[in-house]
C-alpha positions in Angstrom: 35.6 37.9 35.1 33.1 37.5 37.9 30.2 37.7 35.4 31.8 34.8 33.4 32.2 32.7 36.6 28.6 33.5 37.6 27.3 32.5 34.1 29.3 29.2 34.3 27.9 28.5 37.7 24.3 29.2 36.5 24.9 27.0 33.5 26.1 24.1 35.7 23.1 24.6 38.0 20.8 24.6 34.9 22.4 21.4 33.5 22.0 19.7 36.9 18.4 20.7 37.1 17.8 19.3 33.6 19.5 16.0 34.7 17.3 15.8 37.8 14.2 16.4 35.8 15.2 13.6 33.4 15.8 11.3 36.3 12.4 12.1 37.8 10.8 11.4 34.4 12.6 8.0 34.2 11.5 7.2 37.8 8.0 8.1 37.0 8.0 5.7 33.9 9.5 3.0 36.1 6.8 3.5 38.8 4.2 3.1 36.1 5.8 -0.1 34.9 5.9 -1.5 38.4 2.2 -0.5 38.8 1.4 -2.5 35.6 3.4 -5.4 37.0 1.4 -5.3 40.2 -1.9 -5.1 38.4 -0.8 -8.0 36.1 0.0 -10.1 39.1 -3.3 -9.3 40.7 -5.1 -10.1 37.5 -3.2 -13.4 36.8 -5.5 -16.3 36.3 -4.8 -20.1 36.3 -2.2 -22.0 38.1 1.4 -21.4 39.0 2.6 -22.0 35.4 0.4 -19.2 34.1 1.6 -16.9 36.8 5.3 -17.6 36.0 4.6 -17.2 32.3 2.9 -13.9 33.1 5.8 -12.6 35.2 8.2 -13.3 32.4 6.0 -11.7 29.7 5.5 -8.5 31.8 9.2 -8.2 32.5 10.1 -8.7 28.9 7.4 -6.3 27.6 7.3 -3.6 30.2 10.9 -3.6 31.3 12.5 -4.6 28.0 14.3 -7.6 29.6 16.3 -9.7 27.1 16.0 -12.8 29.3 14.2 -13.7 32.5 14.9 -16.6 34.8 13.1 -17.7 38.0 14.7 -20.3 40.2 13.5 -21.6 43.6 15.2 -23.5 46.4 13.0 -25.0 49.1 13.8 -27.0 52.2 13.0 -30.7 52.0 10.0 -30.2 54.2 8.2 -28.2 51.6 6.4 -30.2 48.9 6.7 -28.4 45.5 7.3 -31.4 43.3 4.8 -30.2 40.8 7.0 -27.4 39.7 10.2 -29.4 39.6 11.6 -27.3 36.6 11.8 -24.3 38.9 13.4 -26.1 41.8 17.0 -25.3 41.2 18.8 -25.0 44.5 22.2 -25.4 42.8 21.5 -22.3 40.8 20.2 -20.3 43.8 23.4 -21.4 45.6 25.6 -19.8 43.0 24.2 -16.4 44.1 24.5 -16.7 47.9 26.0 -13.2 48.1 22.7 -11.8 46.8 20.9 -13.4 49.7 23.5 -12.3 52.2 23.1 -8.7 50.9 19.3 -9.0 51.2 18.7 -6.7 48.3 18.9 -6.8 44.5 22.3 -6.7 42.9 23.2 -5.5 39.5 26.3 -6.7 37.8 28.0 -8.4 35.0 27.7 -12.2 35.1 30.4 -14.8 34.8 29.8 -17.3 32.0 29.0 -20.0 34.6 26.3 -17.8 36.2 24.8 -16.7 32.9 24.7 -20.4 31.7 23.1 -21.6 34.9 20.4 -18.9 34.7 19.7 -18.5 31.1 21.2 -21.7 29.4 20.3 -21.2 25.7 20.5 -17.4 25.9 23.5 -17.3 28.1 26.0 -16.2 25.4 23.9 -13.1 24.8 23.5 -12.1 28.5 26.4 -10.0 29.9 24.7 -8.1 32.7 21.8 -8.9 35.0 19.6 -7.6 37.8 19.5 -10.4 40.5 16.5 -10.1 42.7 16.3 -12.3 45.8 12.9 -13.8 46.7 12.4 -15.1 50.2 9.4 -15.8 52.4 11.0 -18.0 55.1 9.7 -21.3 53.8 11.4 -21.0 50.4 13.7 -18.7 48.6 14.4 -18.0 45.0 16.1 -15.7 42.5 14.5 -13.6 39.8 17.1 -12.7 37.2 16.6 -10.1 34.5 19.3 -10.4 31.9 20.5 -8.0 29.3 22.8 -8.2 26.3 24.0 -4.6 27.1 27.0 -4.7 29.5 26.1 -1.3 30.8 22.4 -1.8 31.5 22.9 -3.5 34.9 25.9 -2.4 36.9 26.9 -1.5 40.5 25.8 2.1 40.1 22.2 1.3 39.1 19.6 2.1 41.8 17.7 -0.9 43.2 14.6 0.6 44.7 12.3 -0.5 41.9 14.0 -3.9 41.7 13.2 -4.3 45.5 9.6 -3.5 44.8 9.5 -6.0 41.9 11.0 -8.7 44.2 8.4 -8.0 46.9 5.5 -8.2 44.4 6.8 -11.4 42.8 7.5 -13.0 46.2 4.0 -12.2 47.4 2.3 -13.4 44.2 4.3 -16.7 44.3 3.4 -17.3 47.9 -0.3 -16.6 47.4 -0.4 -18.9 44.4 1.5 -21.7 46.2 -0.9 -21.5 49.1 -3.9 -21.4 46.8 -2.7 -24.6 45.1 -2.3 -26.3 48.5 1.4 -26.3 48.9 2.3 -25.8 52.5 5.3 -26.4 54.6 5.2 -30.0 55.9 6.2 -30.8 59.5 9.7 -32.3 60.0 9.6 -36.0 59.8 10.2 -37.7 63.2 13.8 -38.7 62.1 14.6 -35.0 61.6 13.4 -34.1 65.1 16.0 -36.3 66.8 13.7 -39.2 67.7 
């Protein structure tokens, strides 16, 4: 009887070890993808449009994203009118809980959320990783959508998503500064004159 119990215990330990090895391999592959994203962002040429296109391509190709959306919200004192299609404070506002949490969230999306983020592809997206982007002068949301309801859920680890958010935030900030967009001082009327 004790031999059988010992064999069962050894088998459970063996199964757990195999599971941990598989998780480590998955994490290693994810780390390589994040590295390629970082290199792609460093290597990005051209203006902001090219950077944004590059981010979407890398996320689709390397991370097998079905859909990618990037939305920004900036205070009125920041002049980003040249990228008006990204300025979607209403969309960013739908995900206020992501900013309150201060870290990526993985979950199923409501139809309203999916439509706001992915419009034409909304009916195919049922789960998403929502990654907050924030640098103090502006904030945004990077959303990676999937047609698989089980791909992004509460139990998914977010360490690599946090790294992706940091890389994308830094790349956006560098590109915005390079293109001459800076926070403008408050107008006199806003300072209580």
